[in-house]
C-alpha positions in Angstrom: 0.1 0.2 0.1 1.2 3.5 -0.6 0.2 6.7 1.4 1.5 9.9 0.5 4.2 8.8 -1.7 5.5 6.1 0.5 5.5 2.4 1.3 3.1 1.4 4.0 3.6 -2.4 4.8 0.8 -3.4 7.3 0.2 -6.9 8.9 -3.2 -8.2 10.2 -4.5 -11.0 12.6 -6.7 -13.6 11.7 -9.7 -11.7 13.3 -8.8 -8.7 11.0 -7.1 -6.0 13.4 -3.7 -4.5 12.8 -1.0 -6.4 14.1 1.8 -4.1 12.2 1.9 -0.9 10.1 4.9 1.1 9.3 6.5 3.0 6.2 9.5 2.1 4.4 11.5 4.0 2.4 14.7 2.5 0.3 14.7 -0.9 2.3 14.1 0.5 5.8 11.5 1.6 7.9 11.0 5.3 7.8 7.7 7.1 8.5 5.1 6.2 11.7 5.0 2.8 13.0 2.4 1.0 15.0 2.3 -2.6 16.4 -1.0 -3.9 18.7 -1.5 -7.2 20.3 -3.7 -9.7 19.9 -6.3 -7.9 21.8 -6.1 -4.8 19.8 -4.2 -3.2 23.1 -0.9 -1.2 21.9 2.7 -2.8 21.6 4.3 0.3 20.6 4.0 3.5 18.1 6.5 6.2 17.2 8.6 7.2 14.3 11.3 5.5 12.5 13.7 7.7 10.0 16.3 5.9 8.1 15.6 2.5 10.1 16.0 4.3 13.4 13.6 4.8 16.1 13.4 9.1 16.7 11.2 11.4 18.8 8.6 10.2 21.0 7.6 6.5 21.2 5.3 4.7 23.6 6.2 0.9 24.2 4.3 -1.7 26.3 6.8 -3.3 28.9 7.0 -6.9 28.8 5.3 -8.9 31.2 3.0 -6.4 32.6 -0.1 -7.8 30.1 0.6 -4.3 28.2 -1.0 -2.3 30.9 2.1 -0.4 31.5 3.8 1.8 29.2 7.0 3.6 28.8 6.9 6.8 26.9 10.3 8.2 26.0 12.1 10.1 23.6 14.6 8.4 21.0 17.9 9.7 19.3 19.2 8.1 16.3 17.5 4.2 17.7 18.9 5.4 21.6 16.3 6.4 24.2 17.6 9.8 25.1 16.0 12.5 27.6 12.8 12.6 29.6 10.6 9.4 30.1 7.8 8.7 32.0 6.3 4.7 32.8 2.9 5.1 32.8 -0.5 2.8 33.3 -3.0 2.5 30.7 -5.2 5.3 31.9 -2.4 7.7 31.7 -1.2 7.6 35.7 2.5 8.3 36.0 3.9 5.2 37.6 7.7 7.0 37.3 9.5 9.7 35.4 13.1 10.7 34.8 16.3 10.9 32.1 17.9 8.4 30.1 21.2 8.7 28.5 22.6 6.2 26.3 19.5 3.8 26.9 20.2 4.0 30.4 18.1 5.4 33.4 20.2 8.4 34.8 20.4 11.2 37.3 16.9 11.7 39.3 13.5 9.5 38.9 10.4 9.5 40.7 8.6 6.5 41.3 4.9 6.0 42.3 3.2 3.3 43.8 -0.4 3.4 43.5 -1.0 0.2 45.5 0.8 1.2 48.4 0.2 4.8 48.0 4.3 5.9 48.2 6.5 7.9 46.1 10.5 6.9 46.0 12.8 9.7 44.8 16.8 9.0 44.1 18.9 8.4 41.9 19.8 6.2 39.1 23.6 5.8 37.5 24.3 3.5 34.4 20.1 1.8 34.9 21.7 1.0 38.8 19.6 2.7 41.9 22.4 4.4 43.8 22.8 6.5 47.0 19.7 7.4 49.2 16.1 6.6 47.7 13.3 8.8 49.8 10.1 6.8 50.1 7.1 8.9 51.1 3.5 8.6 51.7 2.0 9.8 48.5 -1.6 10.9 50.3 0.1 13.1 53.3 3.9 13.8 51.8 5.4 12.1 54.9 8.7 10.7 54.9 8.5 7.1 55.4 12.2 6.0 55.2 15.4 6.1 53.4 16.8 3.2 51.5 20.4 3.4 50.6 21.9 1.6 47.7 25.6 0.7 46.9 26.8 1.4 43.2 26.4 -2.2 42.1 22.3 -1.4 43.3 22.1 -3.4 45.9 20.1 -2.6 49.1 22.4 -2.0 52.0 20.4 0.1 54.8 16.8 1.3 55.5 16.1 3.9 57.6 12.6 4.3 59.3 11.7 7.6 59.2 8.5 6.9 61.5 10.0 6.0 64.6 11.7 9.2 65.1 
């Protein structure tokens, strides 16, 4: 199929639902891309330029039954810049920065089940240093969790007893 003079490749599931749609140019992905699961839920969507992901992409996180998504910026097929992890309803579960495809610097993680917020740093995709865990409803500090340079938890400091 051709759309706006660009070749568009599509595949569909047996039930007729879209499985994959992407633009092609000069033998490589180029243009908008959309991939869906058999139930119709989004698997990924974004833009390819000369075979590489660029700009804003939304990608279902594996093992989460496509109910949680990474929304990240890509530069030359590498996650770079601000990113968020959101649920299907758009609730922000986490947010921070990517550098060279890895979480880096300050991140904030929200746990809607326990109604807590954790704030701390990543270094090359590994939690490091002191992370603060707070009660999301009351803004009350609950504990500090300390991680070593390998991401191993080395101490928990309970702030509710102080």
